[in-house]
C-alpha positions as CSV (number, residue, x, y, z in Angstrom):
1,M,0.0,0.0,0.0
2,K,2.8,2.4,0.9
3,K,4.4,1.8,-2.6
4,I,1.1,2.6,-4.3
5,V,0.7,5.9,-2.4
6,L,4.3,6.8,-3.2
7,K,3.7,6.1,-6.9
8,F,0.6,8.2,-6.8
9,F,2.4,11.3,-5.5
10,I,5.3,10.9,-7.9
11,F,3.0,10.5,-10.9
12,S,0.9,13.4,-9.7
13,A,3.9,15.7,-9.4
14,I,5.3,14.7,-12.8
15,L,1.9,15.2,-14.5
16,L,1.3,18.6,-12.9
17,V,4.7,19.9,-14.0
18,V,4.2,18.6,-17.5
19,N,0.7,19.9,-17.9
20,V,1.6,23.4,-16.6
21,T,4.7,23.5,-18.9
22,I,2.6,22.5,-21.9
23,N,-0.1,25.0,-21.0
24,L,2.5,27.8,-20.7
25,F,4.0,26.8,-24.0
26,F,0.8,26.9,-26.0
27,K,-1.1,29.6,-24.0
28,S,-0.2,32.8,-22.3
29,T,-1.8,31.8,-19.0
30,P,-1.8,28.3,-17.6
31,N,-5.1,26.6,-17.0
32,W,-4.6,25.4,-13.4
33,Y,-7.9,23.6,-13.1
34,T,-7.1,21.3,-16.1
35,A,-3.5,20.7,-14.9
36,I,-4.5,19.8,-11.3
37,S,-7.5,17.7,-12.3
38,T,-5.4,15.7,-14.8
39,A,-2.5,15.4,-12.3
40,V,-4.8,13.9,-9.7
41,S,-7.3,11.9,-11.6
42,V,-5.0,9.9,-13.8
43,P,-2.6,8.7,-11.1
44,L,-5.6,8.0,-8.8
45,G,-7.1,5.7,-11.4
46,V,-3.8,3.9,-11.9
47,A,-3.4,3.5,-8.1
48,I,-6.9,2.1,-7.7
49,I,-6.4,-0.4,-10.5
50,E,-3.0,-1.4,-9.1
51,Y,-4.4,-1.8,-5.7
52,F,-7.2,-4.2,-6.9
53,L,-4.8,-6.1,-9.1
54,R,-2.4,-6.7,-6.2
55,D,-5.3,-7.7,-4.0
56,K,-6.4,-10.3,-6.6
57,E,-2.9,-11.7,-6.9
58,K,-2.7,-12.2,-3.1
59,N,-6.1,-14.0,-3.1
60,F,-5.2,-16.2,-6.1
């Protein structure tokens, strides 16, 4: 569980930086709502799927 949470925070930080950088490159002002929502929702989905897959492996 600890490893999954750590991955979530690392992926979130990376995606936030990438999204803000891309927003600044193509627009004059960054769209913070899009950057933050993408940086949280994508890693959260990956973490949930990974948690359930690991749980299934242990019960197998």
